[in-house]
C-alpha positions in Angstrom: 0.0 -0.4 0.1 1.5 3.4 -0.8 1.9 6.2 1.4 -0.1 9.6 0.8 2.1 12.4 1.3 0.8 15.3 4.3 -0.6 17.3 1.5 -2.3 14.6 -0.4 -4.1 13.9 2.7 -4.8 17.3 4.3 -6.3 17.7 0.1 -8.3 14.8 0.7 -9.6 15.8 3.9 -11.0 19.5 2.6 -12.6 18.0 -0.5 -15.2 15.9 1.8 -15.5 18.5 4.3 -16.4 20.8 1.2 -18.7 17.8 -0.4 -20.6 17.2 2.9 -21.0 21.6 3.3 -21.2 23.3 -0.1 -22.9 23.2 -3.1 -21.3 21.8 -6.3 -19.9 25.3 -7.9 -17.8 25.8 -4.8 -17.0 22.5 -4.7 -15.8 22.6 -8.0 -14.0 26.1 -7.2 -11.8 24.4 -4.3 -11.0 21.6 -6.4 -9.7 24.0 -9.2 -7.6 26.0 -6.4 -5.9 22.3 -4.9 -5.1 21.4 -8.1 -2.5 24.9 -8.4 0.0 25.7 -6.1 0.2 29.4 -6.8 -2.1 32.6 -6.0 -5.1 32.5 -9.1 -6.6 35.9 -10.2 -10.1 36.1 -10.5 -10.1 35.8 -14.7 -7.7 32.7 -14.2 -10.3 31.0 -12.3 -13.2 31.6 -13.9 -11.8 30.5 -17.5 -10.9 27.6 -15.6 -14.3 27.0 -14.0 -16.3 27.9 -17.1 -17.7 31.1 -15.0 -18.1 35.2 -14.6 -15.9 36.8 -12.5 -18.5 38.5 -10.6 -19.9 34.6 -9.8 -16.3 33.6 -9.0 -16.1 36.8 -6.4 -19.4 35.2 -5.1 -18.9 32.0 -4.6 -15.3 32.7 -3.2 -16.9 35.4 -0.6 -18.3 32.1 1.1 -15.4 30.4 1.1 -13.3 33.2 2.6 -16.7 33.3 5.2 -15.9 30.0 6.1 -11.7 30.0 6.2 -10.8 27.8 3.0 -9.6 30.4 0.8 -7.5 33.9 1.3 -7.3 36.6 -1.3 -5.5 39.5 -1.5 -5.6 43.1 -3.8 -3.2 43.1 -6.6 -3.1 46.3 -9.5 -2.6 45.6 -12.8 -2.3 47.6 -15.9 -4.2 45.7 -18.7 -2.6 47.9 -21.4 1.0 49.7 -21.2 0.2 52.7 -20.9 -3.4 52.2 -19.5 -4.2 52.4 -15.3 -4.0 49.7 -13.4 -7.1 47.4 -12.5 -6.7 45.3 -9.4 -7.3 42.0 -10.2 -8.2 39.7 -6.7 -6.1 36.4 -6.5 -7.3 33.5 -4.7 -5.2 31.1 -2.9 -5.7 27.9 -0.1 -3.6 28.5 3.5 -3.5 25.3 4.7 -3.0 26.8 8.0 -5.5 28.7 8.2 -8.0 26.2 6.7 -6.4 23.9 9.4 -6.0 25.7 12.4 -9.1 27.6 12.8 -11.9 25.8 10.4 -14.7 24.6 12.7 -15.4 21.7 10.0 -11.3 20.4 10.9 -11.9 20.8 14.4 -14.9 18.9 15.3 -14.1 16.2 18.0 -16.3 13.9 16.3 
């Protein structure tokens, strides 16, 4: 029997919690974020899961409230001489997920 790495165990646990408590679109977003090791912009996440940026912000807002993901905003210029547009980036902070989440710290 093959031993699982710590990250594989965390990912499996996160996905079981997601499937138990969240809707399908939220599960798809979490699944997409677990497959990428770096932060993903809202546009790339929307393209990856087939939703609009507005829907991504709504879904990720719920996941952020549940402390399953974190966000940061970065201003990026669209063209060389245009004004910078704020982009939201999403990622999973595994320390926060396991330490502060009631789904992971349940006595049951």
